[in-house]
C-alpha positions as CSV (number, residue, x, y, z in Angstrom):
1,X,80.2,44.0,30.0
2,X,78.7,43.7,32.9
3,X,78.1,39.8,34.2
4,X,74.7,39.2,35.2
5,X,74.4,36.7,38.7
6,X,72.8,33.1,38.0
7,X,70.6,34.2,40.9
8,X,69.3,37.3,39.0
9,X,68.8,34.9,35.3
10,X,66.9,32.3,37.7
11,X,64.3,35.6,38.9
12,X,64.0,36.8,35.5
13,X,63.3,33.6,34.1
14,X,60.6,32.6,36.7
15,X,59.3,36.3,36.1
16,X,58.7,36.3,32.1
17,X,57.2,32.8,32.8
18,X,54.5,35.0,35.2
19,X,53.6,37.1,32.6
20,X,53.5,34.0,29.6
21,X,51.5,32.6,31.7
22,X,49.4,35.7,32.7
23,X,49.2,37.0,28.9
24,X,48.1,33.4,27.6
25,X,45.2,33.3,30.3
26,X,43.7,36.8,29.2
27,X,44.3,35.7,25.5
28,X,42.6,32.4,25.9
29,X,39.5,34.4,27.2
30,X,39.2,36.2,24.5
31,X,39.3,33.7,22.0
32,X,37.8,30.8,22.7
33,X,35.1,29.8,19.7
34,X,31.6,29.6,20.6
35,X,29.7,26.6,19.7
36,X,28.4,28.9,16.5
37,X,32.2,29.7,15.3
38,X,33.4,26.5,15.9
39,X,30.4,24.9,13.3
40,X,31.6,23.3,10.2
41,X,29.3,25.5,7.4
42,X,29.9,25.4,3.6
43,X,28.1,28.5,1.5
44,X,26.6,27.1,-2.3
45,X,24.7,29.2,-4.8
46,X,21.7,27.3,-6.5
47,X,21.1,28.7,-9.8
48,X,17.5,28.9,-11.1
49,X,17.9,26.8,-14.1
50,X,19.1,24.2,-12.4
51,X,16.3,21.7,-10.6
52,X,19.0,20.1,-8.2
53,X,22.5,20.8,-7.3
54,X,25.1,18.8,-5.9
55,X,27.0,20.0,-2.5
56,X,29.3,17.3,-2.7
57,X,28.3,17.6,1.1
58,X,28.3,13.8,3.2
59,X,26.5,14.0,6.5
60,X,26.1,11.1,9.0
61,X,23.3,9.9,10.4
62,X,21.7,12.0,13.4
63,X,23.6,15.1,12.3
64,X,21.6,18.1,12.4
65,X,22.0,20.6,9.9
66,X,20.9,24.4,9.5
67,X,19.6,26.3,6.7
68,X,19.4,29.7,5.9
69,X,18.6,30.8,2.7
70,X,18.6,34.4,0.2
71,X,18.1,35.4,-2.9
72,X,15.4,35.3,-5.4
73,X,14.2,33.2,-8.9
74,X,11.8,34.8,-11.2
75,X,9.1,32.9,-13.9
76,X,8.7,34.6,-16.6
77,X,4.8,35.5,-17.6
78,X,4.1,33.0,-20.7
79,X,1.1,33.9,-22.5
80,X,1.2,30.7,-24.3
81,X,-1.0,27.2,-23.6
82,X,2.2,25.9,-21.5
83,X,3.1,28.7,-20.1
84,X,-0.6,29.6,-18.4
85,X,-0.1,25.9,-16.9
86,X,2.5,27.4,-14.2
87,X,2.8,30.4,-11.9
88,X,4.2,32.9,-12.6
89,X,6.4,36.1,-11.0
90,X,9.0,36.5,-8.4
91,X,9.8,34.6,-5.0
92,X,12.4,34.0,-2.4
93,X,13.5,30.5,-1.2
94,X,9.7,29.7,0.1
95,X,8.3,29.5,-3.0
96,X,5.1,31.0,-4.8
97,X,1.8,30.0,-3.6
98,X,0.8,26.9,-5.6
99,X,-2.2,27.6,-8.4
100,X,-4.1,25.3,-9.7
101,X,-2.4,25.2,-12.8
102,X,0.6,24.3,-10.8
103,X,-1.7,20.7,-9.8
104,X,-0.2,19.4,-13.2
105,X,3.3,19.8,-12.4
106,X,5.4,17.1,-11.2
107,X,7.3,18.7,-8.4
108,X,9.5,17.5,-5.8
109,X,8.0,18.8,-2.6
110,X,4.2,18.0,-3.8
111,X,2.9,20.1,-1.0
112,X,5.5,23.1,-0.9
113,X,5.5,26.4,-2.8
114,X,5.8,26.3,-6.8
115,X,10.0,27.6,-7.1
116,X,10.7,27.4,-3.5
117,X,14.3,26.0,-2.0
118,X,14.1,22.4,-1.3
119,X,16.5,19.4,-0.7
120,X,17.6,15.7,0.1
121,X,19.7,12.7,1.2
122,X,21.1,10.0,-0.4
123,X,19.9,8.6,-3.5
124,X,17.8,10.5,-6.5
125,X,15.7,7.5,-7.3
126,X,15.1,6.4,-3.0
127,X,15.4,10.1,-0.9
128,X,12.5,11.7,0.1
129,X,13.0,15.8,-0.7
130,X,12.3,18.1,1.8
131,X,11.2,21.8,2.1
132,X,14.6,24.3,3.0
133,X,12.4,27.7,2.4
134,X,14.1,30.6,3.6
135,X,15.2,28.6,7.3
136,X,15.0,25.4,8.2
137,X,16.8,23.0,11.0
138,X,16.6,19.2,9.9
139,X,17.6,16.0,11.6
140,X,19.2,13.7,9.2
141,X,17.6,10.1,9.4
142,X,20.8,8.0,7.7
143,X,24.0,8.9,6.2
144,X,24.2,10.3,2.5
145,X,25.1,13.1,0.1
146,X,23.0,16.4,0.4
147,X,21.7,17.9,-2.4
148,X,19.8,21.6,-3.2
149,X,16.6,22.1,-5.1
150,X,14.4,24.0,-6.6
151,X,11.0,22.7,-6.7
152,X,10.0,23.1,-10.2
153,X,9.9,21.1,-13.2
154,X,13.1,21.1,-16.0
155,X,11.4,22.9,-18.1
156,X,9.9,25.3,-15.6
157,X,13.8,25.6,-15.1
158,X,14.9,26.5,-18.9
159,X,13.2,30.1,-18.4
160,X,14.0,30.8,-14.9
161,X,16.3,33.2,-13.6
162,X,17.9,34.5,-10.5
163,X,19.6,32.2,-7.7
164,X,19.6,31.6,-4.1
165,X,22.3,31.3,-2.0
166,X,22.7,28.5,1.2
167,X,24.3,28.8,4.4
168,X,24.3,25.2,5.6
169,X,26.0,24.8,9.0
170,X,26.6,21.5,10.4
171,X,25.2,21.7,14.3
172,X,25.8,18.4,15.3
173,X,28.3,16.2,13.7
174,X,25.5,13.0,14.0
175,X,26.7,9.3,15.1
176,X,30.6,8.6,13.8
177,X,29.7,5.0,13.2
178,X,26.4,6.0,11.1
179,X,28.0,6.3,7.7
180,X,26.3,3.5,6.1
181,X,24.3,5.8,3.1
182,X,20.8,5.0,3.0
183,X,20.5,2.8,6.0
184,X,21.8,0.0,8.3
185,X,24.2,-2.8,7.0
186,X,22.1,-5.8,5.6
187,X,23.0,-8.7,8.3
188,X,21.0,-11.5,8.7
189,X,17.8,-11.3,10.6
190,X,17.4,-14.5,13.0
191,X,14.2,-14.8,13.3
192,X,13.3,-15.0,9.9
193,X,14.5,-19.4,9.2
194,X,13.7,-21.6,6.4
195,X,10.4,-22.9,8.4
196,X,9.2,-19.4,8.7
197,X,9.9,-18.8,4.6
198,X,8.3,-21.9,4.1
199,X,4.9,-21.0,5.9
200,X,4.9,-17.8,4.2
201,X,2.6,-18.2,0.8
202,X,5.0,-17.2,-2.2
203,X,1.9,-15.0,-4.2
204,X,-1.6,-13.9,-3.5
205,X,-4.0,-14.3,-5.4
206,X,-7.7,-12.1,-6.6
207,X,-10.8,-13.0,-5.4
208,X,-11.8,-15.7,-7.6
209,X,-8.2,-17.7,-6.2
210,X,-6.3,-16.9,-9.5
211,X,-2.4,-16.7,-8.2
212,X,-1.1,-13.1,-8.7
213,X,1.4,-11.0,-7.3
214,X,4.3,-12.2,-5.6
215,X,5.2,-11.2,-2.0
216,X,8.4,-9.5,-2.2
217,X,9.0,-8.0,1.4
218,X,8.9,-9.2,4.8
219,X,8.3,-5.8,7.4
220,X,9.1,-7.2,11.5
221,X,7.3,-4.4,13.5
222,X,3.6,-3.1,15.3
223,X,1.1,-1.5,13.0
224,X,1.9,1.9,14.6
225,X,5.7,1.7,13.4
226,X,4.7,-0.1,10.3
227,X,2.7,3.3,9.4
228,X,4.8,5.6,10.4
229,X,7.5,4.2,8.9
230,X,5.8,4.4,5.3
231,X,4.3,8.1,5.6
232,X,7.5,8.9,6.8
233,X,9.1,8.0,3.3
234,X,6.2,9.6,2.1
235,X,4.0,6.8,1.3
236,X,0.4,7.6,1.2
237,X,-2.5,5.0,2.1
238,X,-5.0,4.5,-0.5
239,X,-8.4,4.9,-1.2
240,X,-10.0,1.2,0.0
241,X,-13.4,2.1,-1.5
242,X,-13.7,3.6,-4.6
243,X,-16.4,5.9,-3.8
244,X,-14.0,7.8,-1.4
245,X,-12.0,8.7,-4.4
246,X,-14.1,11.4,-6.3
247,X,-14.8,13.1,-3.2
248,X,-11.0,13.0,-2.0
249,X,-9.8,14.3,-5.3
250,X,-12.4,17.1,-4.8
251,X,-11.2,17.6,-1.5
252,X,-7.4,17.5,-2.5
253,X,-8.0,20.2,-5.8
254,X,-9.5,22.7,-3.7
255,X,-6.0,21.8,-1.3
256,X,-4.2,22.8,-4.4
257,X,-2.2,19.1,-3.3
258,X,-1.3,16.0,-5.8
259,X,-3.5,13.2,-5.3
260,X,-2.0,10.0,-4.7
261,X,-4.7,7.7,-3.5
262,X,-6.3,6.3,-6.3
263,X,-7.6,2.9,-5.5
264,X,-6.3,-0.4,-6.0
265,X,-8.1,-3.3,-6.7
266,X,-8.2,-6.3,-3.6
267,X,-6.3,-9.1,-3.0
268,X,-6.0,-11.5,-1.0
269,X,-2.9,-13.8,1.2
270,X,-3.9,-15.9,4.5
271,X,-7.7,-16.2,2.9
272,X,-8.5,-12.1,3.4
273,X,-8.1,-8.9,1.8
274,X,-5.3,-6.6,2.5
275,X,-4.7,-4.6,5.6
276,X,-3.4,-1.4,4.0
277,X,-2.5,-0.1,0.8
278,X,0.0,2.5,0.0
279,X,1.2,4.1,-3.5
280,X,4.5,6.5,-3.6
281,X,3.6,7.7,-7.1
282,X,4.6,11.2,-9.7
283,X,1.6,13.6,-9.7
284,X,-0.3,13.1,-12.6
285,X,1.1,10.5,-13.8
286,X,-0.7,8.4,-11.0
287,X,-3.3,6.8,-13.2
288,X,-1.3,4.9,-14.8
289,X,2.1,5.1,-13.9
290,X,2.6,4.7,-9.5
291,X,5.1,2.4,-7.1
292,X,2.2,0.8,-5.0
293,X,1.5,-2.0,-2.6
294,X,-1.0,-4.5,0.0
295,X,0.0,-5.4,3.3
296,X,-1.5,-7.8,5.3
297,X,-0.3,-8.6,8.9
298,X,0.2,-12.6,9.4
299,X,-0.1,-14.8,12.1
300,X,3.5,-15.1,12.7
301,X,5.7,-12.8,15.5
302,X,9.4,-12.6,15.0
303,X,11.1,-11.3,18.9
304,X,7.8,-10.8,20.4
305,X,6.5,-8.1,16.7
306,X,4.0,-9.2,14.4
307,X,5.3,-9.7,10.6
308,X,4.0,-8.4,7.4
309,X,3.7,-9.6,4.2
310,X,4.0,-7.6,1.6
311,X,3.4,-7.4,-2.1
312,X,4.9,-5.0,-4.8
313,X,5.0,-3.8,-7.8
314,X,5.2,-0.8,-10.1
315,X,2.0,0.5,-12.8
316,X,3.4,1.6,-15.8
317,X,0.5,1.7,-18.2
318,X,-2.2,-0.2,-19.2
319,X,-3.2,-3.4,-20.8
320,X,-6.0,-5.7,-21.3
321,X,-6.9,-8.2,-18.0
322,X,-7.0,-11.0,-20.1
323,X,-9.8,-12.9,-17.4
324,X,-12.2,-9.9,-19.1
325,X,-11.1,-8.3,-22.0
326,X,-11.0,-5.2,-19.9
327,X,-9.3,-2.3,-19.0
328,X,-6.0,-3.1,-16.4
329,X,-2.9,-1.6,-15.3
330,X,0.0,-3.3,-16.3
331,X,3.3,-3.5,-14.0
332,X,7.0,-3.6,-14.9
333,X,8.1,-7.2,-15.6
334,X,11.7,-6.9,-13.5
335,X,9.5,-6.3,-10.1
336,X,12.6,-6.5,-7.8
337,X,13.3,-3.3,-9.3
338,X,9.9,-1.9,-6.7
339,X,11.2,-4.2,-3.9
340,X,14.3,-2.8,-4.2
341,X,12.7,1.0,-3.9
342,X,10.4,0.1,-0.8
343,X,14.2,-0.9,0.7
344,X,15.9,2.2,-0.4
345,X,12.3,4.6,0.8
346,X,12.1,2.8,4.0
347,X,15.5,2.6,5.1
348,X,15.7,5.8,4.7
349,X,13.8,6.9,6.9
350,X,15.8,6.4,10.0
351,X,13.4,3.9,11.5
352,X,14.9,0.6,9.8
353,X,17.4,-0.9,12.4
354,X,18.2,-4.2,10.5
355,X,17.9,-5.4,6.9
356,X,18.4,-8.2,4.5
357,X,17.7,-10.3,1.7
358,X,16.6,-13.6,1.8
359,X,15.9,-17.2,-0.2
360,X,13.7,-19.2,0.0
361,X,13.7,-22.9,-0.7
362,X,10.8,-22.9,-3.2
363,X,11.9,-19.1,-4.7
364,X,9.4,-17.9,-7.2
365,X,11.5,-16.2,-10.5
366,X,8.7,-16.1,-12.7
367,X,5.4,-16.2,-13.5
368,X,2.0,-14.3,-14.0
369,X,0.1,-11.9,-12.8
370,X,-3.5,-12.8,-11.8
371,X,-4.9,-10.6,-14.6
372,X,-2.1,-12.4,-17.2
373,X,1.1,-10.0,-17.0
374,X,3.9,-11.7,-16.4
375,X,6.7,-10.8,-14.2
376,X,9.9,-12.4,-13.1
377,X,12.5,-11.9,-10.3
378,X,15.8,-13.2,-9.0
379,X,13.6,-15.3,-6.2
380,X,15.4,-13.2,-2.8
381,X,12.6,-11.6,-0.3
382,X,13.3,-8.2,1.3
383,X,13.4,-8.2,5.2
384,X,13.2,-4.7,6.9
385,X,13.8,-4.6,10.9
386,X,12.0,-1.7,12.3
387,X,12.9,0.1,15.3
388,X,10.9,-0.3,17.9
389,X,10.5,2.7,20.0
């Protein structure tokens, strides 16, 4: 057996390393992942028999998602009275065109097609659903869990067939520290002091000066920021005058939209009527059941921006107006639920940068509305500071 000299061994080792380096560089050049191949992606099946499907996908605030969907669902023709009250046919992820009969259904996305693919991020109680359709790229406003759904009622899901196959790609993971679901974590707002709270009336009043609803939300922001945040959260401005209602109702019916802007009564704070009224309601039930609120701009500022005072209540039906024996809306007496509804819907837009709950020294815990209905509260007031941009 021949013995190889040390010099030859060293030369062979150097040659081997050089060859390995060249091969490694070639392999690396061929296998560098493209942006698309390095994305985190998921495949989800959404059956027609479900209103919502929990994907178990948690996303960060500021993440960017891409949806692509295929498949079909079918709503069978039904000649019964109830069956005629919705669109029948087969459609893809964009859904069926909305017919006049569909105006009577409570769809999660009012201006999307019947049976369209939709989604939401966050709590089922507060998150604003949005249209996905056959494809969509979406910027996530706040962290939360992603759900996919179909724009339909529970009764329609019971007879529907088919499914959508949805591919979800995470184009951008978002902010690693934006993981607090539903909006920013609560923290003290320095500008909201006990002295400031003492200057704000605890309640609003009717035109005759009778005390009514509780001031349960304070918002810091410019007028444009306030309107933008409510609008982004799915709240709509309410008609200021009753005579506008009929015309708007006709126009919205022609355009096949859900009508949410039934007028609300005028109440007073700081000696004047509300600056804005907003409503967040279920279609059809809007006449008797809706989340609504009134907003007044105060004379106070916090860090150079106006402070807005809000009285938010949830209409749940009708009752006798104890002032005149007429018919009036009945509010949910547990009004803290409406305060938190405002918290959840507005914070979910990503336009709230700070939030807190504060308790004034003269906290209001129980009282009656101007029409005589009772309500109760833990006395805390929600504070929301809007992003200043």
